[in-house]
N, C-alpha and C positions, 0 to 999 in steps of 0.2 A: 700805683700798684694795684688798687682795686679794679681799675679798668681792664687789666689783663685777664681777670677772671670772667669778665663780660665779653671780651673780644673773642676768646676761643670758642664758646658756644655759638656765637654769631657767625663765625667763619665756617664752622661745621654745618650749621643749618643752611647757610647760603650756598654751600657746595653740593647740596643734595636735591636741587630742584628737579622735578620730574621732566620738564621740557628741555633739559640739557643732556639727556641720554644720547649715546652714540647711535642707537637704533631703537626701533619700536617692535615689541613682540606682539604678534597677532595670533589668534587661535587658528589652527588648521581648519580648512574648509571640509575636511573629511576626518572620520574617526577610523583608527586602525586597530584591529585585534590581531596581533602577530604572535604565533607560538612556534617553538622549535619542535619539530617532529622527532619522536624518539624511535620510530620503527624504520628509519632509513639505514642503509648499509653503513658499516664502520668507517669506510673511506669517503662518505658523503655527509654533508651537513645540509639539512632541509628545514625550511620554514613554511608554514601555511599562514596566509594573511587574508583577513576579511576587511574590506574597505566600505564604509557606509557614510552617507551624508546625513547630517542631523537637521531635521525640520523642527525648529523651536517655536513656531508660531502658536502652538497650543500649550505652551509650558505652564501657564497659569490655570488651565482648564483641567480639572481632575479627570475628566472623561476622555481627554485627548492626550495630554502629556507631550513628550518628545518622541518624534517618529524617526526611526533609523531606516533609511532607504539604501539598498545596495547600489554601489557605483559600478556599472558595467563598462567594459572597454577602457578602463583607466590605465594608461601607460605609466609605469613606475621604473625609474632608474635607481638601481641599488648601488650605493657607494660605500667604501670603507671609511674609517675615521680620517684617513689621509686624503680623501677625495678621489681615490682610484675607483673607476667604474668597474663593478664586478659583474653586473648583469642587467638586462632590461626584461621586465615581465609585464603582462597585461592581465587585468582582471576579467573573469568570465561574466555571464549574465547575472550571477548571484553576488558579484563583487568579490569573488574569491580568487586567489592566486597562490602558486607554490613556487618557491625559490629553492633550487638544489644546486649546491656547489661542491666541488671536491674539497675535502677537509684540508688538504695541503695548501689550497688557495687562501684559507682563512687562519693560518697559523699565527700571523702577526696582527690579525684584525681583532679589535676589542669591541667595536660597535658597527652597526649597519645603519645607513641613512637611506630611507625610502623617499625619493623625491619625485614629485609630479606636479601637474597643474589641473585644477578642477574649477570650472566656471570662471576661467581667466585668472585664478588666484594660485600662485605658486606656493608649495608647501614642502616641508621636510619633516619626516617622522623618524626618530632615532630609536633603535633597538640595541640594547647592550647584550653582548654575548656572554 
């Protein structure tokens, strides 16, 4: 009977090994600052996004730190949470882009996924509405 108390924790610990996960989560190669624009017409939903790459080589140097560099000409596909393609946008020289969609197209949408590829690495960034 005492062995049952030892068996349960062993089974729980054995089932939580890190190398048995179904997928690996990696950090996005770009950082996104996405905000909803409040000055758009009532029938339009608009977002402004700034996409930067982070250079962390100087992270331990107090005089350098992390450097955020704009990502120009980055093509982004914007999907709904059900993977419906809503639009494709491209960043300008300052890494900025704007997404404008009719409000009617976003009635059943709860989040946007901004998908792209930077330096050969695919990424998705989720924005909740």
